[in-house]
N, C-alpha and C positions, 0 to 999 in steps of 0.2 A: 540933633535929635531924630530918632528913628520914627518914621510914620508907619502907619499900616501898610502902605503901599510897597515899601521897601522889603516886605517879606519876599523869601525866595518861594516862588511858585513850583509846585511838583509836577512840572511839564513832563519830565521823563518817566516819573513813575506812573503818570496818567497814560502816557502812550504804551508803556509796557503791559499795565494791566488791561488796558483796552485790547491790546494785542492777543493777551491770554484770555480774555472774555470771548472774544470773537471765535478763537480757536477751540474753546470748550463747546460753544454752541455748535460751530461746524462740525466738530468730532461727533457730538451728541446726535445732531440729525443725520449724519452720515452712517453712523454706526448705531441707529435706535434698535434695529432688531437683536442685535448682539447684546446690548445693553438691557434690552427688556428680557432677553432670556435669562441673563444673570440675576436680574431683579426679581424675577418670578420664581426662582428656585426655592425659596423658603430657607429656614434655618438661620444660619449666621449670615446668609446672602440677603437677608431682609434689612440689614442695615445699610445695604448699598445704596438705596434711594434716599436715606437720612444722610449719609456722607455726601452724596452727590449734591443734595440741596444745600448743605452747608458750604461745599467748595464752590458752587455757583454763586451763593449768596456773599460769601466773601470777596471773591474776585470782582464780581459786578458792583458790589457796595464799595469797594476800594476805588475802583475806576470812577464810580459816580460822584463819591465824595471829592476826590481830587479834580475831576471835571468842574464841578461848581466852585471850588477853590480857585482854580485857574481862571475861571470868569470872573472871580472877585466878589462871588455870593457867599456869605456866611451866615450861620444861624444866629438869630439875635440872643444877646445875653440877657438872662433874667435879672431884673434889678431888684435888689433887697427893698422889702418894705420898710418904711421907716416909721416907728410909732412913737 
C-alpha cells in the first residue's frame, strides 16, 4: 500500500526554479536602468511590466510551491459537509 510519504518529491524542479528565480532577480537589479527605460516608453512597451510581473510570479510561485512540497507541507483538503 502506498503511503503519502512515498510520493516522489520535486527536488530537481525546485532547485531549477530556484536558480531561475535568483537569476531573474539578479538580472532585474543589475539591469534596472535598461529595464526601466523600456518600460517607460509607452505604446506596446506598456505591456512589458505586466509580462515581467507574470514571469516573476510564475517562476517564484512554482519554486515556492515545490519548496513547501519538498518540506512535506501541503494545503489542507476541504471536507464535504454532510447534511
